[in-house]
Each structure stands twice: as structure tokens, then as C-alpha cells.
Biopython code that builds the backbone (N, CA, C, O; Angstrom):
import numpy as np
from Bio.PDB.StructureBuilder import StructureBuilder

atoms = [
    (1, "MET", "N", (57.673, -95.465, -28.457)),
    (1, "MET", "CA", (58.874, -95.148, -29.209)),
    (1, "MET", "C", (60.080, -94.975, -28.271)),
    (1, "MET", "O", (61.187, -95.400, -28.602)),
    (2, "LYS", "N", (59.865, -94.354, -27.109)),
    (2, "LYS", "CA", (60.964, -94.148, -26.171)),
    (2, "LYS", "C", (61.523, -95.478, -25.683)),
    (2, "LYS", "O", (62.738, -95.634, -25.556)),
    (3, "LYS", "N", (60.649, -96.429, -25.410)),
    (3, "LYS", "CA", (61.088, -97.719, -24.899)),
    (3, "LYS", "C", (61.919, -98.453, -25.957)),
    (3, "LYS", "O", (62.900, -99.120, -25.629)),
    (4, "THR", "N", (61.526, -98.327, -27.202)),
    (4, "THR", "CA", (62.258, -98.977, -28.288)),
    (4, "THR", "C", (63.648, -98.346, -28.434)),
    (4, "THR", "O", (64.637, -99.052, -28.629)),
    (5, "ASN", "N", (63.714, -97.026, -28.340)),
    (5, "ASN", "CA", (65.004, -96.342, -28.429)),
    (5, "ASN", "C", (65.922, -96.721, -27.269)),
    (5, "ASN", "O", (67.124, -96.901, -27.462)),
    (6, "ARG", "N", (65.366, -96.841, -26.078)),
    (6, "ARG", "CA", (66.158, -97.225, -24.916)),
    (6, "ARG", "C", (66.689, -98.641, -25.059)),
    (6, "ARG", "O", (67.853, -98.908, -24.762)),
    (7, "LEU", "N", (65.833, -99.549, -25.514)),
    (7, "LEU", "CA", (66.272, -100.928, -25.705)),
    (7, "LEU", "C", (67.331, -101.018, -26.807)),
    (7, "LEU", "O", (68.291, -101.778, -26.686)),
    (8, "ALA", "N", (67.160, -100.253, -27.866)),
    (8, "ALA", "CA", (68.139, -100.264, -28.949)),
    (8, "ALA", "C", (69.482, -99.707, -28.473)),
    (8, "ALA", "O", (70.531, -100.255, -28.811)),
    (9, "SER", "N", (69.459, -98.635, -27.700)),
    (9, "SER", "CA", (70.721, -98.065, -27.207)),
    (9, "SER", "C", (71.380, -99.007, -26.194)),
    (9, "SER", "O", (72.606, -99.115, -26.168)),
    (10, "LEU", "N", (70.597, -99.680, -25.372)),
    (10, "LEU", "CA", (71.142, -100.653, -24.434)),
    (10, "LEU", "C", (71.783, -101.823, -25.182)),
    (10, "LEU", "O", (72.868, -102.282, -24.827)),
    (11, "PHE", "N", (71.096, -102.297, -26.219)),
    (11, "PHE", "CA", (71.619, -103.394, -27.021)),
    (11, "PHE", "C", (72.927, -102.984, -27.707)),
    (11, "PHE", "O", (73.883, -103.759, -27.718)),
    (12, "LEU", "N", (72.979, -101.796, -28.270)),
    (12, "LEU", "CA", (74.190, -101.334, -28.935)),
    (12, "LEU", "C", (75.343, -101.140, -27.948)),
    (12, "LEU", "O", (76.494, -101.432, -28.273)),
    (13, "ALA", "N", (75.038, -100.652, -26.747)),
    (13, "ALA", "CA", (76.074, -100.476, -25.725)),
    (13, "ALA", "C", (76.638, -101.833, -25.291)),
    (13, "ALA", "O", (77.849, -101.979, -25.125)),
    (14, "LEU", "N", (75.762, -102.821, -25.109)),
    (14, "LEU", "CA", (76.233, -104.156, -24.746)),
    (14, "LEU", "C", (77.047, -104.784, -25.874)),
    (14, "LEU", "O", (78.066, -105.429, -25.627)),
    (15, "LEU", "N", (76.597, -104.593, -27.103)),
    (15, "LEU", "CA", (77.327, -105.118, -28.245)),
    (15, "LEU", "C", (78.730, -104.505, -28.332)),
    (15, "LEU", "O", (79.703, -105.207, -28.605)),
    (16, "LEU", "N", (78.824, -103.217, -28.103)),
    (16, "LEU", "CA", (80.120, -102.545, -28.122)),
    (16, "LEU", "C", (81.021, -103.051, -27.001)),
    (16, "LEU", "O", (82.209, -103.287, -27.220)),
    (17, "ALA", "N", (80.470, -103.217, -25.810)),
    (17, "ALA", "CA", (81.269, -103.688, -24.671)),
    (17, "ALA", "C", (81.795, -105.101, -24.924)),
    (17, "ALA", "O", (82.968, -105.381, -24.676)),
    (18, "PHE", "N", (80.932, -105.987, -25.416)),
    (18, "PHE", "CA", (81.373, -107.353, -25.674)),
    (18, "PHE", "C", (82.365, -107.415, -26.832)),
    (18, "PHE", "O", (83.280, -108.238, -26.810)),
    (19, "SER", "N", (82.202, -106.575, -27.826)),
    (19, "SER", "CA", (83.141, -106.599, -28.941)),
    (19, "SER", "C", (84.514, -106.105, -28.496)),
    (19, "SER", "O", (85.534, -106.623, -28.950)),
    (20, "LEU", "N", (84.549, -105.107, -27.613)),
    (20, "LEU", "CA", (85.835, -104.641, -27.096)),
    (20, "LEU", "C", (86.519, -105.709, -26.249)),
    (20, "LEU", "O", (87.737, -105.873, -26.312)),
    (21, "MET", "N", (85.729, -106.434, -25.456)),
    (21, "MET", "CA", (86.314, -107.514, -24.666)),
    (21, "MET", "C", (86.829, -108.627, -25.571)),
    (21, "MET", "O", (87.882, -109.203, -25.295)),
    (22, "ALA", "N", (86.116, -108.939, -26.635)),
    (22, "ALA", "CA", (86.540, -110.005, -27.538)),
    (22, "ALA", "C", (87.825, -109.627, -28.268)),
    (22, "ALA", "O", (88.705, -110.470, -28.442)),
    (23, "VAL", "N", (87.942, -108.397, -28.691)),
    (23, "VAL", "CA", (89.154, -107.956, -29.390)),
    (23, "VAL", "C", (90.358, -108.018, -28.451)),
    (23, "VAL", "O", (91.437, -108.456, -28.852)),
    (24, "THR", "N", (90.179, -107.588, -27.222)),
    (24, "THR", "CA", (91.268, -107.623, -26.246)),
    (24, "THR", "C", (91.677, -109.056, -25.938)),
    (24, "THR", "O", (92.866, -109.363, -25.864)),
    (25, "ALA", "N", (90.693, -109.934, -25.758)),
    (25, "ALA", "CA", (91.004, -111.333, -25.453)),
    (25, "ALA", "C", (91.699, -112.014, -26.625)),
    (25, "ALA", "O", (92.610, -112.816, -26.420)),
    (26, "SER", "N", (91.288, -111.710, -27.831)),
    (26, "SER", "CA", (91.936, -112.342, -28.982)),
    (26, "SER", "C", (93.354, -111.819, -29.171)),
    (26, "SER", "O", (94.216, -112.547, -29.664)),
    (27, "ALA", "N", (93.611, -110.579, -28.790)),
    (27, "ALA", "CA", (94.966, -110.039, -28.885)),
    (27, "ALA", "C", (95.883, -110.710, -27.871)),
    (27, "ALA", "O", (97.065, -110.917, -28.149)),
    (28, "CYS", "N", (95.364, -111.046, -26.716)),
    (28, "CYS", "CA", (96.180, -111.714, -25.698)),
    (28, "CYS", "C", (96.437, -113.168, -26.048)),
    (28, "CYS", "O", (97.437, -113.729, -25.601)),
    (29, "ASP", "N", (95.575, -113.794, -26.826)),
    (29, "ASP", "CA", (95.718, -115.201, -27.168)),
    (29, "ASP", "C", (96.458, -115.433, -28.478)),
    (29, "ASP", "O", (96.491, -116.559, -28.976)),
    (30, "SER", "N", (97.044, -114.400, -29.034)),
    (30, "SER", "CA", (97.731, -114.571, -30.314)),
    (30, "SER", "C", (99.004, -115.392, -30.134)),
    (30, "SER", "O", (99.488, -115.562, -29.015)),
    (31, "LYS", "N", (99.546, -115.904, -31.252)),
    (31, "LYS", "CA", (100.721, -116.779, -31.207)),
    (31, "LYS", "C", (101.957, -116.071, -30.676)),
    (31, "LYS", "O", (102.744, -116.670, -29.943)),
    (32, "ASP", "N", (102.137, -114.825, -31.028)),
    (32, "ASP", "CA", (103.339, -114.100, -30.617)),
    (32, "ASP", "C", (103.120, -113.262, -29.361)),
    (32, "ASP", "O", (103.811, -112.265, -29.154)),
    (33, "SER", "N", (102.166, -113.658, -28.524)),
    (33, "SER", "CA", (101.899, -112.861, -27.325)),
    (33, "SER", "C", (103.062, -112.920, -26.342)),
    (33, "SER", "O", (103.286, -111.965, -25.598)),
    (34, "HIS", "N", (103.816, -114.040, -26.327)),
    (34, "HIS", "CA", (104.954, -114.128, -25.413)),
    (34, "HIS", "C", (106.051, -113.141, -25.784)),
    (34, "HIS", "O", (106.782, -112.678, -24.908)),
    (35, "VAL", "N", (106.180, -112.813, -27.050)),
    (35, "VAL", "CA", (107.185, -111.843, -27.483)),
    (35, "VAL", "C", (106.831, -110.458, -26.946)),
    (35, "VAL", "O", (107.699, -109.721, -26.478)),
    (36, "HIS", "N", (105.564, -110.123, -27.020)),
    (36, "HIS", "CA", (105.145, -108.803, -26.554)),
    (36, "HIS", "C", (105.252, -108.677, -25.044)),
    (36, "HIS", "O", (105.644, -107.626, -24.536)),
    (37, "THR", "N", (104.908, -109.737, -24.321)),
    (37, "THR", "CA", (104.953, -109.622, -22.866)),
    (37, "THR", "C", (106.387, -109.522, -22.383)),
    (37, "THR", "O", (106.661, -108.767, -21.450)),
    (38, "GLU", "N", (107.323, -110.263, -22.992)),
    (38, "GLU", "CA", (108.711, -110.170, -22.569)),
    (38, "GLU", "C", (109.324, -108.830, -22.946)),
    (38, "GLU", "O", (110.106, -108.257, -22.188)),
    (39, "ALA", "N", (108.962, -108.338, -24.121)),
    (39, "ALA", "CA", (109.543, -107.080, -24.573)),
    (39, "ALA", "C", (108.959, -105.884, -23.828)),
    (39, "ALA", "O", (109.637, -104.874, -23.641)),
    (40, "CYS", "N", (107.716, -105.996, -23.407)),
    (40, "CYS", "CA", (107.041, -104.852, -22.789)),
    (40, "CYS", "C", (107.021, -104.920, -21.273)),
    (40, "CYS", "O", (106.476, -104.025, -20.626)),
    (41, "GLU", "N", (107.606, -105.964, -20.688)),
    (41, "GLU", "CA", (107.568, -106.072, -19.238)),
    (41, "GLU", "C", (108.359, -104.952, -18.596)),
    (41, "GLU", "O", (109.365, -104.483, -19.127)),
    (42, "ASP", "N", (107.885, -104.545, -17.463)),
    (42, "ASP", "CA", (108.528, -103.470, -16.719)),
    (42, "ASP", "C", (109.675, -104.058, -15.909)),
    (42, "ASP", "O", (109.498, -105.095, -15.269)),
    (43, "GLU", "N", (110.814, -103.444, -15.917)),
    (43, "GLU", "CA", (111.965, -103.920, -15.166)),
    (43, "GLU", "C", (111.871, -103.510, -13.695)),
    (43, "GLU", "O", (112.744, -103.860, -12.901)),
    (44, "GLY", "N", (110.866, -102.805, -13.342)),
    (44, "GLY", "CA", (110.719, -102.283, -11.992)),
    (44, "GLY", "C", (110.546, -100.783, -12.060)),
    (44, "GLY", "O", (110.714, -100.179, -13.119)),
    (45, "ILE", "N", (110.216, -100.190, -10.956)),
    (45, "ILE", "CA", (110.013, -98.755, -10.933)),
    (45, "ILE", "C", (111.373, -98.081, -10.827)),
    (45, "ILE", "O", (112.110, -98.293, -9.864)),
    (46, "MET", "N", (111.691, -97.281, -11.811)),
    (46, "MET", "CA", (112.964, -96.571, -11.827)),
    (46, "MET", "C", (112.718, -95.117, -11.404)),
    (46, "MET", "O", (111.817, -94.469, -11.937)),
    (47, "PRO", "N", (113.503, -94.598, -10.457)),
    (47, "PRO", "CA", (113.300, -93.202, -10.041)),
    (47, "PRO", "C", (113.721, -92.244, -11.145)),
    (47, "PRO", "O", (114.707, -92.474, -11.845)),
    (48, "LEU", "N", (112.968, -91.183, -11.286)),
    (48, "LEU", "CA", (113.290, -90.158, -12.266)),
    (48, "LEU", "C", (113.803, -88.929, -11.534)),
    (48, "LEU", "O", (113.102, -88.366, -10.692)),
    (49, "TYR", "N", (115.010, -88.516, -11.847)),
    (49, "TYR", "CA", (115.601, -87.349, -11.213)),
    (49, "TYR", "C", (115.531, -86.172, -12.175)),
    (49, "TYR", "O", (115.602, -86.356, -13.390)),
    (50, "PRO", "N", (115.395, -84.993, -11.652)),
    (50, "PRO", "CA", (115.361, -83.830, -12.546)),
    (50, "PRO", "C", (116.698, -83.657, -13.250)),
    (50, "PRO", "O", (117.752, -83.949, -12.686)),
    (51, "MET", "N", (116.644, -83.183, -14.480)),
    (51, "MET", "CA", (117.865, -82.995, -15.244)),
    (51, "MET", "C", (118.684, -81.820, -14.694)),
    (51, "MET", "O", (119.914, -81.833, -14.739)),
    (52, "LYS", "N", (118.003, -80.833, -14.189)),
    (52, "LYS", "CA", (118.667, -79.642, -13.690)),
    (52, "LYS", "C", (118.225, -79.428, -12.249)),
    (52, "LYS", "O", (117.031, -79.462, -11.953)),
    (53, "GLY", "N", (119.169, -79.210, -11.363)),
    (53, "GLY", "CA", (118.836, -79.030, -9.957)),
    (53, "GLY", "C", (118.185, -77.686, -9.687)),
    (53, "GLY", "O", (118.204, -76.802, -10.544)),
    (54, "PRO", "N", (117.606, -77.523, -8.502)),
    (54, "PRO", "CA", (117.003, -76.237, -8.146)),
    (54, "PRO", "C", (118.097, -75.196, -7.910)),
    (54, "PRO", "O", (119.251, -75.555, -7.674)),
    (55, "PRO", "N", (117.750, -73.923, -7.970)),
    (55, "PRO", "CA", (118.774, -72.895, -7.715)),
    (55, "PRO", "C", (119.196, -72.885, -6.249)),
    (55, "PRO", "O", (118.433, -73.268, -5.361)),
    (56, "CYS", "N", (120.418, -72.443, -6.021)),
    (56, "CYS", "CA", (120.959, -72.349, -4.666)),
    (56, "CYS", "C", (120.166, -71.303, -3.874)),
    (56, "CYS", "O", (119.890, -70.225, -4.401)),
    (57, "PRO", "N", (119.791, -71.595, -2.616)),
    (57, "PRO", "CA", (119.025, -70.610, -1.841)),
    (57, "PRO", "C", (119.846, -69.386, -1.442)),
    (57, "PRO", "O", (119.274, -68.353, -1.094)),
    (58, "TYR", "N", (121.188, -69.484, -1.488)),
    (58, "TYR", "CA", (122.024, -68.355, -1.087)),
    (58, "TYR", "C", (122.435, -67.477, -2.260)),
    (58, "TYR", "O", (122.254, -66.260, -2.225)),
    (59, "CYS", "N", (122.991, -68.099, -3.307)),
    (59, "CYS", "CA", (123.506, -67.271, -4.402)),
    (59, "CYS", "C", (122.657, -67.373, -5.663)),
    (59, "CYS", "O", (122.853, -66.583, -6.586)),
    (60, "GLY", "N", (121.715, -68.324, -5.738)),
    (60, "GLY", "CA", (120.837, -68.437, -6.885)),
    (60, "GLY", "C", (121.459, -69.150, -8.073)),
    (60, "GLY", "O", (120.845, -69.220, -9.137)),
    (61, "TYR", "N", (122.668, -69.682, -7.913)),
    (61, "TYR", "CA", (123.349, -70.375, -8.999)),
    (61, "TYR", "C", (122.840, -71.813, -9.090)),
    (61, "TYR", "O", (122.193, -72.295, -8.159)),
    (62, "GLU", "N", (123.113, -72.486, -10.166)),
    (62, "GLU", "CA", (122.623, -73.846, -10.384)),
    (62, "GLU", "C", (123.313, -74.850, -9.459)),
    (62, "GLU", "O", (124.517, -74.758, -9.218)),
    (63, "MET", "N", (122.536, -75.813, -8.943)),
    (63, "MET", "CA", (123.076, -76.861, -8.089)),
    (63, "MET", "C", (123.130, -78.165, -8.883)),
    (63, "MET", "O", (122.345, -78.368, -9.808)),
    (64, "TYR", "N", (124.051, -79.035, -8.519)),
    (64, "TYR", "CA", (124.158, -80.322, -9.184)),
    (64, "TYR", "C", (124.099, -81.435, -8.144)),
    (64, "TYR", "O", (124.296, -81.193, -6.953)),
    (65, "ASP", "N", (123.825, -82.661, -8.602)),
    (65, "ASP", "CA", (123.659, -83.808, -7.712)),
    (65, "ASP", "C", (124.984, -84.518, -7.486)),
    (65, "ASP", "O", (125.778, -84.697, -8.410)),
    (66, "VAL", "N", (125.208, -84.922, -6.228)),
    (66, "VAL", "CA", (126.400, -85.689, -5.860)),
    (66, "VAL", "C", (125.937, -86.847, -4.986)),
    (66, "VAL", "O", (125.236, -86.645, -3.995)),
    (67, "TRP", "N", (126.332, -88.056, -5.356)),
    (67, "TRP", "CA", (126.011, -89.232, -4.545)),
    (67, "TRP", "C", (127.115, -89.438, -3.523)),
    (67, "TRP", "O", (128.291, -89.519, -3.877)),
    (68, "THR", "N", (126.731, -89.522, -2.239)),
    (68, "THR", "CA", (127.678, -89.775, -1.162)),
    (68, "THR", "C", (127.188, -90.982, -0.375)),
    (68, "THR", "O", (126.126, -91.530, -0.670)),
    (69, "GLU", "N", (127.958, -91.395, 0.623)),
    (69, "GLU", "CA", (127.577, -92.517, 1.477)),
    (69, "GLU", "C", (127.593, -92.074, 2.929)),
    (69, "GLU", "O", (128.390, -91.224, 3.325)),
    (70, "ASP", "N", (126.697, -92.665, 3.720)),
    (70, "ASP", "CA", (126.703, -92.373, 5.146)),
    (70, "ASP", "C", (127.620, -93.372, 5.858)),
    (70, "ASP", "O", (128.360, -94.107, 5.204)),
    (71, "ALA", "N", (127.575, -93.402, 7.179)),
    (71, "ALA", "CA", (128.462, -94.263, 7.961)),
    (71, "ALA", "C", (128.190, -95.751, 7.718)),
    (71, "ALA", "O", (129.078, -96.583, 7.904)),
    (72, "PHE", "N", (126.961, -96.085, 7.302)),
    (72, "PHE", "CA", (126.592, -97.482, 7.061)),
    (72, "PHE", "C", (126.647, -97.854, 5.584)),
    (72, "PHE", "O", (126.083, -98.874, 5.185)),
    (73, "LYS", "N", (127.313, -97.048, 4.774)),
    (73, "LYS", "CA", (127.487, -97.273, 3.332)),
    (73, "LYS", "C", (126.183, -97.212, 2.545)),
    (73, "LYS", "O", (126.060, -97.830, 1.488)),
    (74, "ASN", "N", (125.213, -96.464, 3.065)),
    (74, "ASN", "CA", (123.962, -96.248, 2.334)),
    (74, "ASN", "C", (124.139, -95.047, 1.415)),
    (74, "ASN", "O", (124.691, -94.028, 1.829)),
    (75, "PRO", "N", (123.670, -95.157, 0.153)),
    (75, "PRO", "CA", (123.831, -94.022, -0.766)),
    (75, "PRO", "C", (122.900, -92.863, -0.398)),
    (75, "PRO", "O", (121.732, -93.062, -0.063)),
    (76, "ILE", "N", (123.445, -91.662, -0.471)),
    (76, "ILE", "CA", (122.687, -90.449, -0.161)),
    (76, "ILE", "C", (122.876, -89.473, -1.316)),
    (76, "ILE", "O", (123.996, -89.241, -1.771)),
    (77, "LEU", "N", (121.773, -88.908, -1.781)),
    (77, "LEU", "CA", (121.830, -87.910, -2.835)),
    (77, "LEU", "C", (121.913, -86.525, -2.196)),
    (77, "LEU", "O", (121.025, -86.130, -1.441)),
    (78, "ALA", "N", (122.967, -85.800, -2.497)),
    (78, "ALA", "CA", (123.147, -84.447, -1.974)),
    (78, "ALA", "C", (123.209, -83.480, -3.148)),
    (78, "ALA", "O", (123.702, -83.833, -4.219)),
    (79, "ARG", "N", (122.719, -82.278, -2.954)),
    (79, "ARG", "CA", (122.799, -81.234, -3.975)),
    (79, "ARG", "C", (123.843, -80.222, -3.535)),
    (79, "ARG", "O", (123.832, -79.744, -2.401)),
    (80, "VAL", "N", (124.754, -79.903, -4.465)),
    (80, "VAL", "CA", (125.862, -79.002, -4.161)),
    (80, "VAL", "C", (125.828, -77.841, -5.140)),
    (80, "VAL", "O", (125.622, -78.028, -6.339)),
    (81, "CYS", "N", (126.034, -76.632, -4.611)),
    (81, "CYS", "CA", (126.055, -75.430, -5.461)),
    (81, "CYS", "C", (127.385, -75.371, -6.214)),
    (81, "CYS", "O", (128.444, -75.660, -5.657)),
    (82, "SER", "N", (127.308, -74.995, -7.472)),
    (82, "SER", "CA", (128.524, -74.907, -8.295)),
    (82, "SER", "C", (129.389, -73.713, -7.904)),
    (82, "SER", "O", (130.607, -73.758, -8.074)),
    (83, "ARG", "N", (128.785, -72.649, -7.385)),
    (83, "ARG", "CA", (129.532, -71.416, -7.087)),
    (83, "ARG", "C", (129.994, -71.362, -5.631)),
    (83, "ARG", "O", (131.185, -71.190, -5.369)),
    (84, "CYS", "N", (129.067, -71.508, -4.681)),
    (84, "CYS", "CA", (129.432, -71.301, -3.268)),
    (84, "CYS", "C", (129.594, -72.598, -2.487)),
    (84, "CYS", "O", (129.868, -72.542, -1.289)),
    (85, "SER", "N", (129.435, -73.771, -3.115)),
    (85, "SER", "CA", (129.615, -75.091, -2.507)),
    (85, "SER", "C", (128.653, -75.369, -1.358)),
    (85, "SER", "O", (128.974, -76.153, -0.466)),
    (86, "PHE", "N", (127.483, -74.740, -1.365)),
    (86, "PHE", "CA", (126.458, -75.025, -0.354)),
    (86, "PHE", "C", (125.888, -76.411, -0.612)),
    (86, "PHE", "O", (125.576, -76.759, -1.751)),
    (87, "ARG", "N", (125.752, -77.213, 0.465)),
    (87, "ARG", "CA", (125.215, -78.586, 0.332)),
    (87, "ARG", "C", (123.823, -78.663, 0.918)),
    (87, "ARG", "O", (123.543, -78.094, 1.974)),
    (88, "MET", "N", (122.958, -79.369, 0.226)),
    (88, "MET", "CA", (121.593, -79.608, 0.701)),
    (88, "MET", "C", (121.355, -81.076, 0.834)),
    (88, "MET", "O", (120.264, -81.492, 1.222)),
]
sb = StructureBuilder()
sb.init_structure("model")
sb.init_model(0)
sb.init_chain("A")
sb.init_seg("    ")
for serial, (resi, resn, name, xyz) in enumerate(atoms, 1):
    if name == "N":
        sb.init_residue(resn, " ", resi, " ")
    sb.init_atom(name, np.array(xyz, "f"), 0.0, 1.0, " ", f" {name:<3s}", serial, name[0])
structure = sb.get_structure()
């Protein structure tokens, strides 16, 4: 009885795996698959910045982001305190 149960569970597991692969493959081969791939394509990795800056280490007030440039015109993100003008 144990051997029959094991074979039945193995057969059902294989059937489930193949059915999942078939459903996925048929979804990729549909007529409107080009619409989904163009609409869902990633434009690239976009950096996510926090909405609110960390508190100032000196006065504890909220800091905000300021984009500046260095000597070679490279953009640099600096955090500036709203109250005491401390830059990080």
C-alpha cells in the first residue's frame, strides 16, 4: 500500500508540474503577448530616494535633499538641514 501511495503522489506531483509549465508556455505564446511585453518591460533600475530625510545630527530638525555638482559637473546629492544649514 505504501508503494502505491508513493507512486500516486509522485504521479500527481509530476502532473501538477507539467500542467503549470504548459499554462505558462501557452500564456507566452498568445496572440497579444507582444502587447504585454512592451507594456510591462522595465525601463531600467530607477533609484528610490526616501521621501523624508533623516534628522539633523546637531539640532534634530528635518533635512532635505539638494542636488549639486562637483568640479567635473558630476551630480552629487547633499542633505541640508532646514534650520541650521548643516550639510551632509
